[in-house]
C-alpha positions in Angstrom: 31.6 31.4 27.1 29.9 28.1 27.5 28.0 26.8 24.5 25.5 24.5 26.0 26.0 22.1 23.2 27.2 19.1 25.1 25.8 15.8 23.9 26.1 12.4 25.7 28.9 10.3 24.3 30.5 13.1 22.3 34.2 14.1 22.6 34.0 17.2 24.8 36.1 20.2 23.7 37.2 23.6 25.0 38.3 26.0 22.3 40.5 29.0 23.0 41.6 31.8 20.7 42.0 35.5 21.4 40.6 36.4 18.0 36.8 36.4 18.5 36.1 35.7 14.8 38.3 32.6 14.7 37.1 31.4 18.1 33.4 31.8 17.2 33.9 30.0 13.8 35.8 27.1 15.5 33.1 26.7 18.2 30.3 26.7 15.6 31.9 24.5 12.9 33.5 22.0 15.2 30.3 21.7 17.2 28.5 20.7 14.0 30.7 17.6 13.5 29.2 14.3 14.5 30.8 13.0 17.7 32.2 16.4 18.8 30.7 18.8 21.3 32.2 22.2 22.2 31.5 22.9 25.9 33.2 26.3 26.1 35.1 29.0 24.3 37.8 31.1 25.8 39.7 34.3 24.9 43.0 33.4 26.6 44.8 30.6 28.2 43.8 31.4 31.8 40.1 31.4 30.8 40.7 28.1 29.0 42.1 26.6 32.1 39.2 27.8 34.2 36.7 26.4 31.7 38.5 23.1 31.5 38.5 22.7 35.3 34.8 23.5 35.3 33.7 21.3 32.4 36.4 18.5 32.4 36.6 18.3 28.6 38.4 15.5 26.7 40.3 18.0 24.4 41.4 21.5 24.7 42.1 23.2 21.3 44.3 26.1 22.2 45.8 28.9 20.1 49.6 29.0 20.8 49.8 32.8 21.1 47.2 34.4 23.5 47.4 37.2 26.0 47.4 36.6 29.8 48.4 33.0 29.4 49.5 31.5 26.1 48.1 28.2 24.8 51.4 26.5 25.5 51.4 27.8 29.1 47.8 26.6 29.5 48.8 23.2 28.0 51.4 22.8 30.8 48.6 23.2 33.3 46.0 21.0 31.6 48.0 18.1 30.3 48.9 16.8 33.8 45.1 17.0 34.6 44.4 14.5 31.9 43.1 17.0 29.3 44.6 16.2 25.9 45.7 19.4 24.2 45.9 20.3 20.5 47.9 23.5 19.8 46.7 25.6 16.9 49.4 27.9 15.6 50.2 30.5 13.0 53.9 30.1 13.8 56.3 27.8 11.9 59.2 28.4 14.3 60.6 25.1 15.5 61.0 26.5 19.0 57.3 27.0 19.3 56.6 23.3 18.4 59.3 22.1 20.8 57.8 24.2 23.6 54.3 22.8 22.9 55.6 19.2 22.9 57.6 19.8 26.1 54.4 21.2 27.7 52.6 18.0 27.0 50.6 18.7 23.8 49.2 15.7 22.0 48.6 17.6 18.8 50.2 20.5 16.9 48.5 22.0 13.8 48.5 25.2 11.8 45.6 27.6 11.6 45.5 26.9 7.8 44.2 23.4 8.6 40.7 22.8 7.2 37.9 22.3 9.8 37.1 18.8 8.5 40.7 17.8 8.9 40.9 19.4 12.3 37.8 17.5 13.4 39.5 14.3 12.3 42.7 15.2 14.2 40.7 16.0 17.3 39.1 12.5 17.1 42.4 10.8 16.7 43.9 12.6 19.7 40.8 11.8 21.8 41.4 8.1 21.0 45.0 8.4 22.3 46.9 9.1 19.2 49.3 12.0 18.7 49.4 14.3 15.6 51.9 16.8 14.4 51.5 18.7 11.1 53.9 17.0 8.7 55.3 20.2 7.3 55.9 21.6 10.8 57.6 18.3 11.8 59.9 18.5 8.8 60.9 22.1 9.6 61.9 21.0 13.1 63.9 18.0 11.8 65.7 20.2 9.2 66.4 23.0 11.6 70.0 23.5 12.9 70.7 22.5 16.5 70.0 25.3 18.9 73.2 26.3 20.8 71.3 28.5 23.3 70.3 27.5 26.8 66.8 27.9 28.0 67.7 30.9 30.1 69.6 32.6 27.2 66.4 32.1 25.1 64.3 33.7 27.8 66.6 36.7 28.0 66.7 37.2 24.3 62.9 37.1 24.1 62.9 40.1 26.3 65.6 41.8 24.3 63.4 41.7 21.2 61.0 44.5 22.1 63.9 46.7 23.2 63.6 46.0 27.0 66.6 47.5 28.9 68.9 45.1 30.7 67.8 46.4 34.1 64.1 45.7 33.3 65.0 42.2 32.0 66.8 41.5 35.3 63.7 42.7 37.2 61.3 40.7 35.1 63.3 37.5 35.5 64.3 38.1 39.1 68.0 38.1 38.3 70.9 40.4 39.0 71.8 42.8 36.2 75.3 41.2 36.0 73.8 37.8 35.6 71.6 39.0 32.7 74.7 40.6 31.1 76.5 37.2 31.4 73.6 35.4 29.7 73.6 38.0 26.9 77.4 37.7 26.5 77.2 33.9 26.2 74.3 34.1 23.8 76.2 36.6 21.6 79.3 34.4 21.7 77.3 31.3 20.7 75.7 33.1 17.8 78.6 35.1 16.7 76.6 38.3 17.2 78.0 41.8 17.6 75.5 42.9 20.2 72.4 41.7 22.1 70.0 43.0 19.5 71.7 41.3 16.6 71.7 38.1 18.8 68.0 38.3 19.4 67.3 38.9 15.6 69.5 35.9 14.7 67.8 33.7 17.2 64.4 34.6 15.8 65.5 34.0 12.2 66.7 30.5 13.2 63.4 29.8 15.0 65.0 29.4 18.4 63.2 32.3 20.0 
């Protein structure tokens, strides 16, 4: 959804959120701020990537959790192309913030951020600064160290909805025995009695 509101000299922005009400409000309200121009709105990360490649914005404001391609996955595509990414999230899990920063995000803010403040943050990021919500940063610094490997986290994420081991193996292109080994090591690291308890514990700690 292109907006047609591009103005010469403005910071050009693509906005992506799968909730149409939030997306429409962000597109309209950010576009009203002096110096900012929204050149497109997307319903998922894949659409955001396509819009960004077409319009070459300065900033992509991406919801962390979207279907098809998440905002963090889209960030990993756009950041190397020179598009600065601000992740907008409802999650306070330290793992989500770490994933966003590892993907190359320049900003990380909550959905509770007021639009005026968000506009200021976008301007700072456009000028080359980085911004992380102070409360989210504090939660990461105070969180216990994650004992799980990246692959163990990936496997536990698939355990959460009750996915059978065989289906997890197929999804990750691994042998069933390999998946069982990852689950066993994760259970051992967390002191869990079974894979479901390990997955719940990892979520509670903010590691998954």
